[in-house]
C-alpha positions as CSV (number, residue, x, y, z in Angstrom):
1,M,73.6,69.9,86.0
2,Y,70.8,72.4,84.8
3,F,70.8,72.8,80.8
4,L,69.4,75.9,79.5
5,T,67.4,76.1,76.6
6,K,66.1,79.1,74.6
7,E,64.0,80.2,77.6
8,L,65.4,83.1,79.5
9,Y,66.2,81.7,82.6
10,F,68.6,80.4,85.1
11,P,67.8,78.0,88.2
12,P,68.9,79.7,91.7
13,V,72.1,80.2,92.4
14,E,72.0,77.8,95.8
15,T,71.2,75.2,92.9
16,A,75.0,75.6,92.0
17,S,77.4,73.1,92.2
18,Y,80.2,72.7,94.7
19,E,82.5,74.7,92.7
20,G,80.0,76.8,91.9
21,I,78.7,75.7,88.3
22,V,74.8,76.9,88.0
23,A,74.1,75.9,84.7
24,I,75.6,75.2,81.2
25,G,74.2,76.0,77.5
26,G,72.5,79.0,76.3
27,D,73.8,81.7,74.9
28,L,75.9,85.2,75.1
29,S,72.9,87.3,74.1
30,P,73.0,90.9,76.3
31,E,69.7,89.8,77.9
32,R,71.1,87.0,79.0
33,L,74.0,88.4,80.1
34,L,72.6,90.9,82.1
35,L,69.9,88.6,83.5
36,A,73.1,86.4,84.6
37,Y,74.8,89.2,86.4
38,N,72.1,90.9,88.1
39,S,71.6,87.4,89.3
40,G,75.0,87.1,90.7
41,I,76.0,84.7,87.6
42,F,79.0,84.8,85.3
43,P,80.4,83.0,82.3
44,W,83.3,81.5,82.2
45,F,84.5,78.5,79.8
46,E,87.1,78.3,77.3
47,E,87.3,77.8,73.6
48,D,85.5,74.7,72.3
49,E,83.5,74.4,75.7
50,P,79.8,74.7,76.3
51,I,79.0,78.1,78.0
52,M,79.4,77.3,81.4
53,W,77.5,80.0,84.2
54,W,79.2,80.6,87.8
55,S,78.3,81.3,90.8
56,P,81.0,80.5,93.2
57,P,80.5,79.9,97.0
58,E,83.0,82.8,97.8
59,R,82.9,86.2,96.3
60,M,85.9,88.1,95.6
61,V,84.8,91.7,96.2
62,L,86.1,95.5,97.1
63,F,84.4,97.5,99.6
64,F,85.8,100.9,98.7
65,E,87.3,102.1,102.4
66,D,89.3,98.7,102.1
67,L,91.2,99.7,99.0
68,K,94.9,99.5,99.4
69,I,97.4,101.9,97.9
70,S,101.0,101.1,98.6
71,K,103.7,104.0,99.3
72,S,105.0,102.8,95.7
73,M,101.6,103.1,93.9
74,R,101.2,106.9,95.4
75,N,104.4,107.5,94.2
76,I,103.5,106.4,90.5
77,L,100.0,108.1,90.7
78,N,101.3,111.4,92.1
79,R,104.0,111.7,89.2
80,K,101.1,111.2,86.6
81,Q,103.3,109.0,84.1
82,F,99.8,108.0,83.0
83,T,96.8,109.0,81.6
84,V,93.3,107.3,82.6
85,T,90.4,107.4,80.4
86,F,86.8,106.0,80.5
87,N,85.0,104.1,77.8
88,T,87.1,105.7,75.1
89,A,88.2,102.1,73.7
90,F,86.4,99.3,74.9
91,R,87.3,96.6,72.1
92,E,90.8,97.7,72.1
93,V,90.9,96.7,76.2
94,I,88.9,93.8,75.8
95,T,91.1,92.7,72.8
96,N,94.2,93.2,74.7
97,C,92.7,91.1,78.0
98,K,92.1,88.4,75.6
99,K,95.6,88.4,73.8
100,I,97.7,88.9,77.0
101,P,99.7,86.3,78.5
102,R,98.5,85.0,82.0
103,K,100.8,82.7,84.4
104,D,100.1,79.5,84.6
105,Q,97.6,79.4,82.0
106,P,98.0,78.1,78.4
107,G,95.3,80.3,76.9
108,T,92.4,82.4,77.5
109,W,89.0,82.4,78.2
110,I,87.8,85.0,76.6
111,T,87.0,84.1,73.3
112,D,86.1,85.5,70.1
113,E,82.6,85.4,71.1
114,M,82.7,86.8,74.3
115,V,84.3,89.6,73.0
116,E,81.5,90.3,70.3
117,A,79.0,89.7,73.1
118,Y,80.8,92.3,75.5
119,C,80.8,94.8,72.7
120,K,77.5,94.7,72.3
121,L,77.1,95.2,75.8
122,H,79.1,98.3,75.6
123,E,77.3,99.6,72.8
124,L,73.9,99.2,75.2
125,G,75.9,101.3,78.0
126,K,76.1,98.1,79.9
127,A,79.5,97.1,79.7
128,K,82.5,99.7,80.5
129,S,86.1,99.7,79.9
130,V,88.8,102.2,81.8
131,E,92.0,102.7,79.9
132,V,95.7,103.6,80.7
133,W,97.6,105.4,78.3
134,Q,101.6,106.2,78.3
135,N,102.8,108.7,75.4
136,E,99.6,107.7,73.7
137,E,100.0,104.0,73.8
138,L,97.2,101.9,75.6
139,V,99.0,100.0,78.2
140,G,96.7,98.8,80.3
141,G,93.2,98.8,81.3
142,L,90.1,96.8,82.4
143,Y,86.5,96.2,81.4
144,G,83.4,95.0,83.1
145,V,79.5,94.7,83.5
146,D,78.2,98.1,85.2
147,L,74.8,96.9,87.4
148,G,74.3,100.7,88.3
149,H,75.1,99.9,91.7
150,I,77.7,97.0,91.4
151,F,80.4,97.1,88.7
152,C,81.2,93.9,87.7
153,G,85.0,93.4,86.9
154,E,85.6,90.8,84.4
155,S,89.2,91.3,83.2
156,M,92.4,93.3,83.4
157,F,95.7,93.7,81.4
158,S,98.9,95.4,81.8
159,K,102.1,95.9,79.2
160,V,104.1,97.8,81.7
161,P,104.4,97.5,85.2
162,N,101.8,98.8,87.4
163,A,99.2,99.8,84.7
164,S,96.3,97.4,85.7
165,K,96.5,98.7,89.3
166,V,96.4,102.2,87.9
167,A,93.2,101.3,86.2
168,F,91.5,99.5,89.1
169,I,92.3,102.3,91.7
170,H,90.8,105.2,89.4
171,L,88.2,102.4,88.8
172,A,87.4,102.1,92.3
173,K,87.6,105.9,93.4
174,H,85.1,106.9,90.7
175,L,82.6,104.1,91.8
176,E,83.0,105.4,95.5
177,Q,82.4,108.6,94.5
178,E,79.1,107.6,92.3
179,N,77.9,105.7,95.7
180,Y,78.1,102.4,94.2
181,R,78.2,99.2,96.8
182,L,81.0,97.6,95.6
183,L,83.5,96.1,93.1
184,D,82.6,92.3,92.4
185,C,85.9,90.9,91.3
186,Q,84.4,87.4,91.0
187,I,87.6,84.9,92.3
188,Y,90.3,85.4,94.5
189,N,93.8,86.2,93.2
190,D,96.7,87.7,95.2
191,H,97.0,91.0,92.9
192,L,93.5,91.6,93.9
193,A,94.1,90.7,97.7
194,S,96.9,92.8,97.3
195,L,94.7,95.9,96.5
196,G,92.6,95.5,99.7
197,C,89.7,92.8,97.9
198,V,88.2,90.4,100.4
199,E,86.0,87.2,100.2
200,I,82.7,87.3,101.1
201,D,79.8,84.5,101.0
202,R,77.8,84.1,98.0
203,D,74.5,84.7,100.3
204,D,76.4,88.1,101.0
205,F,77.1,89.2,97.6
206,I,73.1,88.4,96.5
207,L,72.1,90.4,99.4
208,A,74.1,93.5,98.4
209,L,73.3,92.7,94.8
210,N,69.8,92.8,95.6
211,F,69.6,95.2,98.3
């Protein structure tokens, strides 16, 4: 296992453990975070744990042509019961992602330190958010890191049914229009699979990242 020092460096992702851990330690400075994402690596750890850096052997991604919008979701979008904005309430979005209860999770992996780190990235124009509003209340959204050709989704939340799906669909359509290659969703879950996301090998993800 590689333990990071103050040096701005990550070992090659091919050296990751079976689970996908590339390194431990370091910091959450904007420079290190951007180096990580551009290398196919992301931080994921819990409160009171050292920072753990991951590049899993299988990566969950969305190819935009595979986006699945169910008939019921199309009806919701057509009714325009939600208002969607971009980058108008980043801190509120990440704070809600931190606080929202997660099924089968006792707590959150979004620590206070991570909130401040990604807000700094947002100030630099590198972390972005999608907000979903209903009656002027923030009811859903997501945030992630924008590499300019790949958007690395980090987390989403929903206070009312379907709000996070609305955020995801609007983001995917926006990225497709801007000629992004794919939307990185990191790790498999059923919610993402229902929207058309698939797992690809780490090597294929790194190729897309560096193409």
